N, C-alpha and C positions, 0 to 999 in steps of 0.2 A: 715695800717697792714690788713690783710684777718681776718674776724674772723674766728673761730674754736669752735662756739657754735654747730654748727651740730657733732662732731664726739660723740657719744654715750658713755655713762656712764653702764659701766659693775660691778653689784654685784654678792658680792657672803658672803655668810654665815656660820661660824663654826657653831659645834655642840652646841657648849654655847650659840649663838646668836649672837656671836658679828660680826659686818663685819671686815671681812680680807684682801680685797679687795673692791676697787671703782675704777673710771677713767681706769679701763685697769691697774693696779697696784696690786701685791698681796705679802704679808709683808713675807721673807722666811727668816731672822733671826729678833726677836722682839728686842724691847729697852733694852739694856744692858748698864751697866754704871762699873765704877773702884770700887773695895771692897778692903777692908783695911785687912791687914794678921793679925795674933795674935799679932805679935809685933811692932801693929800701922805703917808698911811701903803700900803703897797704889800703887794697880797695877790693871792698865787701860787692860781692853780686848783688844785683838790686832785683829781689823775688819777684817784684808788681810788674814790675816791666817785662822778666824776661816770659811770666807767665802770660803777661797782654800779648807781645809776639807769638807765644804758642797759641793763644786764640784766634790771632790774627793768620795766622797760618793753619790752623784748624778751623775757621769760624763755624763749622756744622757741630763743636761741642760748647759753643756758647751758649749762656741762657740763663737764665735769672733759678731753675730749677736745679742747674749741676752744682754738684757739692763739690768742693776742690777745698785741701785745707792743707795748710804750710804748719810744717813742723822744725821748732826752731831750736839747736842748745848751743850752750855756750863752749868752746874749744881754745887749743892754740896749737900756732904752727909749732916748727922744727925750732923757728929761732925765736922762740919763746912770747911769740906776741896772739894777746887775743884777738880771735874772730869765732863768726858761726858758723855752725855745720845747718845748711837750712833744705830741705825738697818739697817737694808737693804730691800729691797723693790725690785722688779723682773715684770716687761712686763709681763702682763696674755695673759699666751698661752694654747691653748688646753690642753697641756701634765701636765701644771702645775693646771689648775681647781680643783683637788681633794690633794693639797697638803693642809698639816696640819705643821706649825712650830712644834707644838708638839713633830714630833716624831724625831726631831733632837737637840732635848732640850740638849744630853747627849754633844753636841759641846761649850755648852755656860753657862749651868747653873748657874757655881760658878758667875756667868755675872750680869744673870738677873736681873733687874730692878725690885726695891723693891714695894712691897705694896705702894699704894695711901696713900701720908701721912708719909712715913718714911721718906722721903730727904727733906729740906729746899725749894725745888724749885720740884714740879710735872712738868715730860716734858711737859704735855700741856702750863705749865705756864710758859715757860723759855723765852717766847717773851719779858716780863716783862724787864726783865734782859736788853736782847736785845736793849729793847728801851731805857732804860738807857745808853747801853752804843753807841748809834746812836745819841746819845744827845751830848756825849764828842766827839765823829765825828766830829759831824758838829761844836762843837766850835774850832777843830784843824785843820781841813782839808778842812771844807766848806760843803756844801749843797750837793753837787755832789756825793760827797765820801758819803754822810750821806745814800743818796739815792739808791746809789749802793750797802751798806753795809746791810741800814732795808728795802727794797722794793725788789731789785734785788736780793739778797740770802736769808737773813732769813725771809720775808715774803713768796716769792715763796717757801722755803724750806716749812714754816711752812704749804701753803695750800697740798701740797705732801702730808705730814701727816696726814694733816685732811681728805685726801681722805679712810683711811682706818683704823683711828681712832675717834672716835663720840666725843671724851674730845678734840680732838683739834679742830673739827668741831665748837664744842659750843662757844670755846674761840676767834672766828676767828671775831666776830662784838666786842669784846672789845681792839682786837689787831689794826681790822680797826680806830677804836675811838683815838687813841691814834697817829697812824701814823699821821691822819687828825690836830692832836695838833701840832704840828713842820713843818709839807709841807703844802704851800695851793694845791688847786687844780689845778693849772697853773700850778705848780712845778711836781709834782703829773703826770698830762695828757701830759709834756716832756720829763718825762723822761719812759712814758711807751713806747711812741712814736715808740724808737726805741730799749727796753730794749732786750736783747737778740740776737737781731741782729748778724749776721755772713756774711765775705764774702763769695760768692759762692765756691759750692767743684772744686777745681782745681787738675782733675787726673792729669795737667803736672809737679806736684809737686812731681811726684814719677816716671819721664820720668831718665832712666839712675840707679835706682836701681832694681838692678836684685831682690835684695829680694820680690818686691814689683811684681807680674805677674797681668797679665790681672783681672782674679777672684777675686784676693786679694785686687784689687785697688776697685772692683766694691763693694766688702764686708765693704770696706771702706766707700764709698761713702753710701751705705744704712744706714749703720750705723749712719751717719753724717746727712741724715736723720731722722731719728728717733731720732735722738737727737734734732736735730732743733725743728719739732715737736712738743717733749713735753714740750720745754722749751716754745714756743709758744703758746701752750693750756695752759699754768699754768700763762704765763704774760695776755693771755686774761682773765683769773677769777681774776686775781689783779686787771684788769683795769675794772670788772661788781662790786667788791670790794669796790673801792678806789674811782670812778669818778662816780658810777649811783646815781643819789638822791635816788631809791628806793632799800634797802636794801633785802637780802633774798639771796642774789644768792650762799650760801653757803646749 
């Protein structure tokens, strides 16, 4: 697999001094989670509907070429009720350079994640529960499924979240150390060799479909390239953390 280390990192800092963009991503919808109503009913944020409202408010950011990514992770409210942390990031572009998520807080303020310590699992500590789940997956379905879950899904998502959140970045070494307690180095190396590899884009799949003209197919192809590049960059970051002897890749 070709190294992607030459891809530059981009940084943006909010007026409060918090990094909100690194490695070409910017947070457009911050961490949200479910909230209890007065009668004790759990209401989860509909992130797809919230994003649609956001796009309606910012139609200039709508388009098939836009790369919006949703990150989800299970957690618990202080009442012990399970919920989901969820947020949305976008690929950095010049027209998003000065965007501040606080501008659109009214779209989701009732679901904004509470201050650190208000729930039994803080967002950047979600890897602990994910690690425990991976152990159960390995027992029930084998090592490959556990690798796909913990490394190919959860760890890559965690690395992506860490790009725009210092609290996530601080947890990477501990997450890595735990991963190494259940997987051998050769297992990690073998899995990462082909992780996120996909078949080459085949425009012939759209032949005979009148809904896809040449321009639309080209848009789909470019989106596929962006997605694959992003995923392979994250795999390369995972390789640095999980396989290199000297850590500090974060």
